[in-house]
ZALO-461725 format. One line per 5 residues: their letters; for each residue z, y, x of N, C-alpha, C, O, CB. Coordinates in steps of 0.05 Angstrom, whole numbers, plus 5000, padded with zeros to 4 digits. Glycine has a CB too. Layout:
BEGIN
a> Z/Y/X/Z/Y/X/Z/Y/X/Z/Y/X/Z/Y/X | ...
END
This chain:
BEGIN
mlcnw> 2426/8452/7520/2401/8457/7533/2395/8487/7534/2386/8498/7554/2378/8442/7519 | 2400/8500/7511/2396/8529/7510/2414/8544/7529/2406/8563/7542/2400/8539/7481 | 2439/8535/7531/2458/8548/7549/2448/8545/7578/2449/8564/7594/2486/8535/7546 | 2438/8522/7585/2427/8518/7612/2403/8535/7618/2401/8547/7639/2420/8488/7616 | 2385/8537/7598/2361/8553/7601/2368/8582/7605/2356/8596/7622/2343/8550/7576
lserl> 2387/8592/7589/2395/8620/7592/2409/8625/7618/2406/8646/7631/2414/8628/7569 | 2426/8606/7627/2440/8610/7652/2421/8610/7676/2427/8622/7697/2462/8589/7656 | 2399/8596/7675/2379/8596/7696/2365/8623/7697/2353/8629/7718/2359/8573/7692 | 2366/8638/7676/2352/8664/7674/2372/8687/7672/2366/8707/7658/2333/8664/7651 | 2395/8685/7685/2415/8706/7683/2404/8733/7694/2412/8754/7684/2439/8698/7698
dhalh> 2387/8732/7714/2378/8757/7726/2353/8768/7712/2341/8787/7722/2373/8752/7755 | 2344/8755/7691/2320/8764/7676/2327/8771/7647/2341/8756/7634/2298/8743/7677 | 2318/8794/7639/2322/8802/7610/2302/8786/7594/2280/8779/7603/2318/8833/7606 | 2310/8780/7569/2293/8766/7551/2274/8785/7536/2281/8808/7532/2309/8749/7531 | 2251/8775/7529/2233/8791/7512/2244/8794/7484/2259/8776/7475/2204/8778/7512
yaqvt> 2237/8815/7470/2247/8820/7443/2242/8796/7425/2259/8788/7409/2234/8845/7432 | 2218/8783/7427/2212/8760/7410/2230/8737/7417/2238/8722/7399/2183/8752/7414 | 2237/8733/7442/2255/8712/7450/2283/8717/7439/2297/8699/7429/2256/8709/7480 | 2291/8742/7440/2318/8750/7431/2321/8744/7401/2340/8732/7392/2324/8779/7437 | 2301/8753/7385/2303/8750/7357/2301/8720/7349/2316/8711/7331/2280/8765/7343
sishi> 2284/8705/7362/2282/8677/7356/2307/8661/7363/2317/8646/7347/2258/8665/7371 | 2317/8665/7388/2340/8650/7397/2365/8658/7380/2381/8641/7374/2345/8655/7426 | 2367/8683/7374/2390/8692/7357/2389/8679/7330/2410/8670/7320/2390/8723/7354 | 2366/8679/7318/2363/8666/7291/2369/8636/7293/2384/8626/7276/2334/8671/7280 | 2359/8623/7313/2363/8594/7316/2393/8588/7320/2404/8570/7308/2347/8583/7339
tkkiy> 2405/8604/7337/2434/8599/7343/2451/8603/7319/2469/8587/7313/2443/8619/7365 | 2446/8625/7304/2462/8630/7280/2457/8609/7258/2476/8600/7244/2456/8657/7269 | 2432/8600/7256/2425/8580/7236/2438/8553/7242/2449/8540/7224/2394/8577/7234 | 2436/8545/7267/2448/8519/7275/2478/8520/7271/2490/8501/7261/2442/8513/7305 | 2491/8542/7278/2520/8545/7274/2527/8542/7245/2545/8527/7238/2531/8572/7285
sdfel> 2513/8557/7227/2520/8556/7199/2514/8528/7187/2529/8519/7170/2505/8578/7184 | 2492/8516/7195/2486/8489/7185/2507/8468/7193/2516/8452/7176/2459/8480/7196 | 2516/8469/7218/2537/8450/7227/2563/8456/7213/2578/8438/7207/2540/8452/7257 | 2569/8482/7208/2593/8490/7195/2593/8479/7166/2613/8469/7156/2596/8520/7194 | 2570/8481/7153/2567/8470/7126/2570/8439/7125/2578/8428/7105/2541/8478/7113
qgvle> 2562/8426/7147/2564/8397/7148/2592/8388/7154/2597/8364/7155/2545/8387/7169 | 2610/8406/7159/2638/8399/7164/2646/8394/7193/2666/8381/7198/2644/8376/7149 | 2629/8403/7212/2636/8400/7240/2661/8417/7246/2663/8440/7237/2612/8408/7259 | 2680/8406/7260/2705/8419/7266/2701/8445/7282/2683/8447/7298/2724/8400/7280 | 2719/8464/7277/2717/8490/7289/2717/8489/7320/2703/8504/7333/2740/8508/7280
dklns> 2734/8471/7332/2735/8470/7361/2709/8459/7373/2702/8465/7395/2758/8452/7369 | 2695/8443/7358/2668/8433/7367/2647/8454/7364/2629/8457/7380/2660/8408/7351 | 2649/8470/7342/2629/8492/7337/2632/8513/7358/2611/8524/7368/2633/8504/7310 | 2656/8520/7365/2661/8542/7384/2665/8532/7413/2684/8540/7426/2685/8559/7375 | 2647/8514/7421/2649/8503/7448/2643/8525/7468/2634/8547/7462/2630/8479/7451
kayqt> 2649/8519/7493/2644/8538/7515/2614/8544/7517/2606/8567/7522/2653/8526/7542 | 2597/8524/7512/2568/8529/7513/2559/8548/7491/2543/8566/7495/2553/8502/7511 | 2570/8544/7467/2563/8562/7444/2572/8590/7450/2558/8609/7445/2575/8551/7418 | 2597/8593/7460/2608/8619/7466/2591/8633/7487/2587/8658/7485/2636/8617/7475 | 2582/8619/7507/2565/8630/7528/2538/8640/7516/2529/8662/7522/2559/8610/7550
valrm> 2526/8624/7499/2500/8631/7487/2505/8655/7468/2489/8674/7468/2488/8608/7471 | 2526/8655/7452/2531/8676/7434/2536/8703/7448/2526/8724/7440/2555/8670/7416 | 2550/8702/7470/2555/8726/7486/2530/8737/7498/2525/8761/7498/2576/8721/7507 | 2514/8719/7509/2488/8728/7521/2470/8740/7500/2457/8760/7505/2474/8704/7535 | 2468/8728/7476/2451/8738/7455/2461/8765/7445/2445/8782/7439/2449/8718/7432
tteea> 2487/8769/7443/2498/8794/7435/2490/8816/7455/2483/8838/7448/2528/8793/7432 | 2492/8809/7481/2484/8828/7502/2455/8834/7501/2447/8857/7503/2492/8817/7529 | 2438/8814/7497/2409/8818/7496/2401/8834/7471/2383/8851/7473/2395/8791/7496 | 2414/8829/7449/2408/8845/7425/2415/8874/7429/2400/8892/7420/2424/8833/7400 | 2438/8879/7442/2446/8907/7447/2426/8920/7466/2419/8944/7463/2474/8908/7459
tcalt> 2417/8905/7486/2397/8916/7505/2371/8923/7491/2359/8944/7496/2392/8896/7528 | 2362/8905/7473/2338/8911/7458/2341/8935/7440/2323/8951/7437/2330/8886/7441 | 2364/8938/7428/2369/8961/7410/2368/8987/7425/2359/9007/7415/2396/8958/7396 | 2377/8987/7450/2377/9011/7466/2351/9017/7479/2343/9040/7482/2398/9009/7488 | 2336/8996/7487/2311/9001/7502/2287/9001/7484/2266/9013/7492/2308/8979/7523
mpdvv> 2288/8990/7461/2265/8989/7443/2273/8996/7415/2272/8980/7397/2252/8961/7443 | 2282/9021/7410/2292/9028/7383/2271/9027/7362/2277/9021/7338/2304/9056/7384 | 2245/9032/7369/2224/9031/7348/2220/9003/7338/2214/8999/7315/2198/9042/7360 | 2222/8983/7356/2219/8955/7348/2242/8946/7330/2238/8932/7310/2216/8937/7372 | 2266/8954/7337/2290/8945/7323/2290/8957/7295/2300/8944/7276/2315/8953/7338
ecddn> 2280/8981/7292/2281/8995/7266/2260/8984/7247/2262/8989/7223/2278/9024/7270 | 2239/8971/7257/2218/8960/7240/2227/8934/7227/2243/8920/7238/2193/8956/7257 | 2215/8929/7204/2220/8903/7191/2201/8883/7201/2186/8888/7220/2218/8906/7160 | 2200/8859/7190/2183/8838/7200/2153/8844/7198/2138/8833/7213/2189/8812/7184 | 2146/8862/7181/2117/8870/7178/2110/8893/7196/2087/8902/7196/2111/8877/7150
giq> 2129/8903/7212/2124/8926/7229/2125/8952/7215/2115/8972/7226/2097/8922/7242 | 2136/8953/7191/2137/8978/7176/2165/8989/7178/2185/8975/7175/2130/8973/7146 | 2166/9015/7185/2193/9028/7188/2204/9036/7162/2226/9047/7161/2191/9052/7206
END
């Protein structure tokens, strides 16, 4: 579902809050399924690879366009 949502918005950049949330969710789901013993070929499906690549690109874009936000911690303190 996340892969479909992101592919519908290929021409739109994500907001910083969306990037951080989706990145966290994606990494958490991957590690949870990995701990549950889901096979590697199922974990690294085409949909997961597409989402991971898009999130890597969006994180890099955020780092370049909003350096003050990226350098701050969760409390907004640098």
